[in-house]
N, C-alpha and C positions, 0 to 999 in steps of 0.2 A: 379080434383086434388089437388086444392085448400081448396074444402069443405072436402074431406078425410084426408087432411093436419091440418087442424082446428081441425078436431074432436078430436086429440091427446094432443092439447095443453094445457089444462086443469090438464092432466097426467103429463106434463113436468112441470109445475108452481109446482106442490107438490113434484114430486120426485127432483125438483132442491131444496127445502125447508127443504123438510122432509126425503130424501131418498127414494128408491124405496121400497115403503109399500106394495105393494098390490101384491106382489108375484110372482111364478114363470109365470104363465100362462099372466098376463098383462105384466109382464115384455117382453115377447117376442111378444104380439100382439101391443103396441104401437110402438115398435122397427119397429116392421113390416108393419105397416100403415106409418108410420113415412117415411122410405125409400121409401115405395110405392108411396106415394104422393111425394118424390123428386124425383124418378126417373120417373114417368110418367110428373111431371109439366117440368123439361130440356128436356123430349122427345117431348113434346105439343109445349113447344116456341119453340126449334128448327124447327119444322116442318113447323108452322105457319110461324115462317122467312120464311122458303124456300117457300111457296107458296106466299106471299108477295112478293118475289122476281122475282117467274113464271109467275104471275098477271103484273107485273111492266115492265117485260122483251118480255113478249108475252102477251099483253091485250087480243088479240083475241084466246089465248088457249082455250082447252076443259076444261082446270082443273075448270073453271067457273060453268060449264054445268055437274058436277057429280053429281049422284045420292044420295041420304042417305044412299041407301047401300053401297056406299064407304066410305062414312063417319063413318059408321059403324063399316065397318072392319076395319078400320087403327088405330080407337079407340078402338079397340076388340085387335089387335094386339100391341097398346103399354101397354095397360095393363095386358095383359098376360106375355111379356116380363118385364115388371117393379116387377110383381108378383115373375116371376121365379128366378130374379136377386137376391130377397129377401130371398129365401128358405134358402140360407147356415145362413144367418142371424137367422130366425128363431129358425134353431137346434142347435147353436153354442152359444148363449146368455144365459146370465142364473144369478141368482140374487146373489153378490158377496158380503162381510163384509169386512171391512179391520180392523185394528188393534185398527179403534179409535172408533170400533160398528156403525160406516156409512156405509148402504147398496147402493149399487148402480146396475144398470142392465146394463151388458157390456158382452163381447165376452170373452168366457171361454178360447180359445186359443189365443194368440196374432199376430198367422201369418193368422188366417181368420179376424182378426180385420183390420188388414196391408192389406189385398186383398180386405177388403170393402173400406178402405181408398182410395188406387190406382185405385181403380176401380170409385170412385166418383170422383177422382183427375181428370184421362182420359177423363171421358164424360163430366167435366166442360170447359176441354181445346177444347175439339172438339166442343162442342157444342158452344163454345164462338166465335172458330176460324169462324161455320160458320154461326152466327151473325156478325161479322166484315167483312165476304165476300160477304152475300146477302146485309147487309145495306148499303155497299161501292159501290157494283155496283149498287144499287137504287141510292144513291147520285151524283152519275155519270149523270146519265140519268135525273133525276131532276135537277141539273145545267145546263142540256144543254136544259131543257124545256123554253117556256118563258110562265111563269104562274108566277103571281102576288102571290099566295099561296105555292109557292115553299119555300122561306125562312122559313115560317113557319113550315112546313114539315121537311125541313133541320134540323131545331132545335128536333123536335120530336125525329127524329132519333138518334139523337147527344143523347137526354137524354136517350133515351132507353140503348141504348150502354153501356153509362156511368153508367147509372144504375144497368145493369144487372154485370159488373166488379165490382162496390164498394159492393154491396150486395154480390157477393159470392166469390170474390177473396179471402178476410182474412180468410172466412170460409175455403177454398180449403187450403189456404197455411199455415194455422194452425194447420188443421188435420193432413195435410201431414207431420211437423215438431213434433207433439207429437207422431208419430209414430216410434221415435227413441228415444233409451232409455235417461233418461233426466242426464243432468251433474250434477246436484245440486239438493237439493231438493226445494229449493227456486224457483228453474228454472223450476222446474215441477208444484208448485203452481202456479207460474204466467203465464206459457203457458196453462194449463187448466181454469184459470180467465177470461184469453184472449181468446182459444178457445169460452166458452159459450157466452161473448158477440159479438162473429163474428158469432156464430149460432142464436142468436137472432136478429143481423140483416140482416142473410141469412130471417129470418123466414118473411122479409118484401115484398119479392120476387114477392109475389103476384100483386102488384100495375105495376109491367113490363108489363103482360099479359093485 
């Protein structure tokens, strides 16, 4: 998912600098690839966290001996669900031009844009809840264990949870805020600028996995 996500970064850089100059097809394609990478990345991160939790809670679990076919099936389901979620974005995004002549790639209907934002916010909250729960349980088990390496493991767990929160929380909060009509033009400009900064921070999420 990180490789898919990285493929569209050059297009994002050009779009931020010059606007959406690549036309309708690439507008839809780049957005679809980004969103597919986003959803699949969050799904995979959540599933890996659950798997770590099950391996620690039940070391003798049969999950350790699952076949490659089982792994392939899980990956297929994740990618299929991620692609299906993105279908409305492909349908309703288009190249738009503002009064200043700047072209952007965005939803033609704000209703679908808000649905997309709330879906991302909901997925983030669910994923963050699962991660906190699983690592909290793992933390309790590690603290009870008599191991010299447990302190380093505890630090690693805390870093993972804090990094996930700091990378994605500003992006989701600001994307939620911009779904409401701005009170002033200055507020709209400031919120959009802050959103782009938070999105760039969120792009560093690959280190978490």
